C-alpha angles and dihedrals in degrees: 000000000000119000116214124204107183130206103240115217115195115196128144088217096049092116097030124108094224124108093265091054092046091050096050092046090050089054090048091051091050090052091049091051087059089060102261126129112238126202113195119198132173099219143359097224110181103027099210093047092046094049091049093048092048096047090123093061116123092203143351127226111194115193118209124181124206089244090066091068121082125211118246145098095264126086105280117250089230089058091047090051091047092051091049091051092050092047092051093048091046090051088060098036125008095193107044110116117246117194128190114217117194149129123294093267096044093094090062089068096051120086 
């Protein structure tokens, strides 16, 4: 019996034919060529339910595009959602790697 622990890639464009979707799928294919199982999903919906269902994941790659951030002085809703996701995953597994995949300017939006 072989146990599989996939790398979960979360990107709203994972199944889209736009350039973002093509790029994230190319990355997923490269990871698969290295012998890893990849599970691509378009959202994580209810955070606690998603984290529980994906408890066998060996890593998460969360894709965030610059368009998901809104201008303003307050803490961005995309950052709040990202923090909630990380907290929920950490509640289930403190050590699983979580990677943020974004555009060159994405890091400017993250505190």
